[in-house]
Wavefront OBJ file of the C-alpha trace (Angstrom):
o trace
v 76.195 105.253 114.951
v 74.924 108.801 115.211
v 75.537 111.280 112.387
v 77.689 113.550 114.560
v 79.998 110.655 115.487
v 80.292 109.595 111.846
v 81.118 113.173 110.800
v 83.778 113.409 113.518
v 85.411 110.197 112.263
v 85.320 111.476 108.668
v 86.946 114.736 109.756
v 89.642 112.944 111.761
v 90.474 110.701 108.789
v 90.736 113.643 106.393
v 92.865 115.590 108.863
v 95.220 112.646 109.241
v 95.618 112.377 105.475
v 96.319 116.108 105.144
v 98.896 115.900 107.929
v 100.652 113.006 106.205
v 101.020 114.838 102.887
v 102.059 118.045 104.629
v 104.828 116.235 106.525
v 106.007 114.492 103.350
v 106.031 117.769 101.409
v 108.070 119.400 104.177
v 110.524 116.456 104.315
v 109.426 115.668 107.872
v 109.446 111.946 107.128
v 109.731 110.864 110.758
v 106.558 112.782 111.642
v 104.801 111.274 108.616
v 105.762 107.732 109.649
v 104.628 108.344 113.244
v 101.070 108.993 112.033
v 100.726 105.266 111.328
v 100.131 102.502 113.843
v 103.181 100.378 114.640
v 101.666 97.449 112.688
v 100.830 99.382 109.487
v 100.624 97.352 106.278
v 100.507 99.514 103.152
v 100.919 98.777 99.478
v 102.592 101.630 97.620
v 103.467 101.407 93.944
v 103.473 97.600 94.055
v 105.676 97.414 97.151
v 104.490 96.044 100.484
v 105.444 98.274 103.409
v 105.082 96.811 106.898
v 105.657 98.921 109.977
v 106.767 102.498 110.517
v 110.406 101.721 109.689
v 109.415 100.500 106.214
v 107.382 103.675 105.662
v 110.262 105.859 106.831
v 112.849 104.012 104.715
v 110.589 104.179 101.664
v 110.119 107.940 102.035
v 113.853 108.559 102.403
v 114.637 106.195 99.539
v 112.051 107.550 97.132
v 112.300 111.260 97.891
v 115.538 111.945 99.742
v 116.195 115.663 99.303
v 114.058 116.040 96.183
v 111.027 118.342 96.254
v 107.491 117.003 96.103
v 104.163 118.730 96.551
v 100.788 117.024 96.812
v 97.442 118.455 95.752
v 94.911 116.339 97.584
v 91.255 116.599 96.485
v 87.812 114.984 96.259
v 88.218 112.900 99.394
v 85.391 110.578 100.316
v 85.507 108.721 103.603
v 83.166 105.809 104.232
v 82.894 105.059 107.928
v 82.434 101.343 108.554
v 82.448 101.459 112.342
v 84.181 103.384 115.128
v 87.562 101.774 114.292
v 87.396 101.293 110.519
v 86.890 103.481 107.467
v 87.802 103.476 103.798
v 88.833 106.473 101.727
v 89.109 107.474 98.114
v 90.674 110.676 96.835
v 92.673 112.207 94.020
v 96.279 113.106 94.583
v 98.247 115.135 92.063
v 101.996 115.169 92.691
v 104.535 117.744 91.555
v 108.048 116.370 91.768
v 111.382 118.108 91.156
v 114.770 116.400 91.348
l 1 2 3 4 5 6 7 8 9 10 11 12 13 14 15 16 17 18 19 20 21 22 23 24 25 26 27 28 29 30 31 32 33 34 35 36 37 38 39 40 41 42 43 44 45 46 47 48 49 50 51 52 53 54 55 56 57 58 59 60 61 62 63 64 65 66 67 68 69 70 71 72 73 74 75 76 77 78 79 80 81 82 83 84 85 86 87 88 89 90 91 92 93 94 95 96 97
């Protein structure tokens, strides 16, 4: 894989992550859930979430009308191939009921 292609994948992954947290912070949970593939499998706080409906229900259930803000930093994306990558980052949350 050429460096330019790898950089483009890294950028796309970071953009996707920023979009997700922006939508969650703005209570646009439907838009956040739509960022995932229909067959998403995600572990969050010890709970297995499978599919967009699980993601959407979890966001509504956990946050509802409360206020949350994410500070998302130090993201490292490791591109495995054109369809796979891993990421690691720090996420500080501010939450108000």
